[in-house]
C-alpha positions, 0 to 999 in steps of 0.5 A, a space after each residue: 255125608 251119611 257116614 259122617 252123620 252116623 258117627 255124629 249120632 252114635 258118638 252123641 249116643 255113646 254107642 258103639 257097633 259090635 259085629 261085622 256087617 252082612 256079607 250078602 248084597 241083600 238081606 232081611 235085617 231083624 231089628 231088635 229088641 224093639 223097645 223105644 223110638 231111639 231104635 230108629 235113629 240108632 238103626 239108621 246110623 248103624 246101617 249108614 256107618 256100614 254103607 248100608 241102604 236100608 228100607 224100613 217099615 213104619 206105621 202109616 201115620 208116621 208118613 202123614 204131613 211133612 215127615 212123610 217125604 223125608 221118611 220116604 227119602 230116608 227108605 221108609 215104607 208106610 205099613 197099613 197095620 189094619 190091611 197088610 196084605 201083600 206087603 211080604 211079597 212086595 218087599 221080597 220082590 224089592 229085595 230080589 230086584 236089589 233096590 236096597 242092601 237091607 230090609 230092616 224088619 222090627 218083628 215085635 211090631 211095637 215098642 211095648 212087651 208082647 206075646 209074639 213076634 210077626 213072621 213077616 221077616 221070615 216070608 220076606 228072606 224065603 220068598 226073595 231068596 235072601 239071607 236073615 241077618 240079626 241085629 240088635 240094640 242093647 242099652 246097659 252095654 251101649 251097644 248095637 251091631 250085627 250078629 249071625 247071617 243065615 238062610 231061613 229053613 224049613 224048620 221054624 222052631 230050629 231057626 227061632 232057637 237060633 234067634 233066641 239064642 242070639 237075643 238071650 242077652 239083649 235088653 234093648 234101649 229100654 230094658 223090660 220092653 222086649 218081646 222074647 223070640 216067638 212065633 205063633 206058628 211054633 205054638 201050632 206046629 208043636 206036638 199035643 200033650 197026650 198026658 
């Protein structure tokens, strides 16, 4: 049933899936660019179309009222942005236990253009010992899909360079809102200029 719904959603939206879904039984999926409310619907359709059972994060306000149980059944996890302590370790524990085939993280954290990505996707993948899979949506080409799958390394900048290269030509559903991949940690680790 989910595959049929996914096929209908993607057909109506006129999006096609490119790239091969991940090989790993459990992974952290980077969901970017995150530029529209449609991202959620298209991400879920892409996952279901490929028999992926995602856990995904949403701000806690989304889970109030009648939508809370529905979103929970669709794999949603409410996030308190003011108090996110323990979220990464909790998700890592769920991943290790195999409760989902993918934990979907939109590291931009907002649909508007910002300055930095949040680093939780790396922490979760590292703590759980699972790979990172890059996924995307691109409005101009009406494509969405799967990119590289890799294990996070100790070299944050090298990992982020790999991510930046993949997303260099991706614009999102709403071009211009994509936050370029950059972590605050990269700036903190950069050598200081002596000039």
